[in-house]
N, C-alpha and C positions, 0 to 999 in steps of 0.2 A: 748885206755882207754875208758872203759864203767864205769862211776862213780855211786855210792850210796852215798847219804848224809844222815847223822845223823841229828838229831833235832838240836843239839848244832850249827852246821854250818847255819842253817836258821835262828836260834834265833839271833846270832852275827849280821846278816845283817841289824837288826832293832833296834840295841842298839847303845850306844855312846861309847862301848868298843872298845879298840884299835885294836881287832881283826876284826872289822867290815870290813875293807878295803880287808882283805885277804879271809874272808868269802864270799864276794861279787865276788872277783876274781875266787875262785874256783867254786862257784855257776855257773858262766859265762861260764865255761866250758861245761855246760850241763850235763845232768845225770837223775837219778832216785830216786823216794822216794816211800814209801808205804804210804797207808791212816794212819798207826801208826803214821809216822813222822809228818803228817799234824794234827793229833788229839794232838800229844805232843806238837806242836807249838802252837796250839791253847790254850791249857792248861796253857802253861808257859807264853804266851802273856798275857792272862787275869789275871792269878792268881800272877804271880812274876812282870811282868812288867807293869800290870794294864792299859793295852791298852782297848779302847772301841771295843765293837763287831764290828762296823762298819769298823774300822781300821784293824781288825784281818782278816775279811772276805776279805776286798780288798787286803791284803797282801797275803792271801792264795791264792786268785785268780791269783796274780802276779807270784807266785811260779809255779802254775799249766801251766799258759801259757809259762813261761821261761824253764820249765823241759821238758825233752823227754817222760817221762811216770809217771805216779801214779799208782802203783799196789794196788790192793785189797788184803786182807789177807784172804787166805783160810784155809780150814781145812788141807789141805797137807802143807801149809806153817807152820800152828801150829805144826803138827807133826813132819815136820823137826826141828823146833826150840826146841821141846822137846830134840830129839836126840843130837843136837848141845849142848844144856845146860848140858845135862848128860855126853856126851863123851868129851866135852871140859872144863867143869868146869866154864862156864860162866853165867851170871845172864839170867833168861829166856827173859826179854825184849830185852837184848843186842843180844841173841841167835835169837830172832824173826827178829831183823834188819838183822842179818847175813843171816838167811834163805830167808829173802826176797830178799837181794841182790844177792844171789846164785841164786834164781829163775828167777831173772831178766837177769841172765847172766852176772853180772858186775864183773869185776876182781879189782877194787879199792873201799873201803868203806872210805869215809871221816869222820872221827870222833876224838874227842879229849878224848872220854870215854873208848877206849879200847886201848890195848897194840900195840904200833906203831910197824910196821914190821910184826906183828902175820899174819899168813896165815891159812885160812880155806878153804880147798879143791879149791885152786886157787884164792881165794878172800883175797887181801892183804889189811890190816888196815892201814891207813895212817893218821897221825894227820897233818892237814893242817896248823896248828898254830906252828909246830915245827921249830925251828930256822936251817936255811940251806936248806930247801926244796924248789924247784922250783915252 
C-alpha cells in the first residue's frame, strides 16, 4: 500500500479528539502528502485550533520528516484535478488531492471527507476512522 493523507488525518494528530490515536496509527504507516495538505494544515492549526506559529512550524517539520514524500502542485496536477472534478463530480480541492495522490502513485487515500470505498483510476478512498477497519 502506498498511502496519501488528507489534511484531516494530520489535524487529528494534534487535537484532543478521540480520533487522534487512529490518525497517528495510520500516519505511522508512512505515505505522501502534497504542499496543499501542509498549507491546509497550517491554516486550520492557526485559525481553528489557535496554535502559535512556532508550534505549527515544528509540527509541519515533524510531518515532513515522518512522511515518505511531500509533492509540489504543478500545472499538470492542476489540469488533472480539473478533469477529475469535471468527470467525477467532486469539489475542485478534493479533486486536487486525488490528482496529487494519483501523481504520486498512491493506491490509498486516507480521508474522512470523501466517499469511503470510492475508486479513482486505481486510487481507493478509505476513511481511517470508520468502524471495523484495520
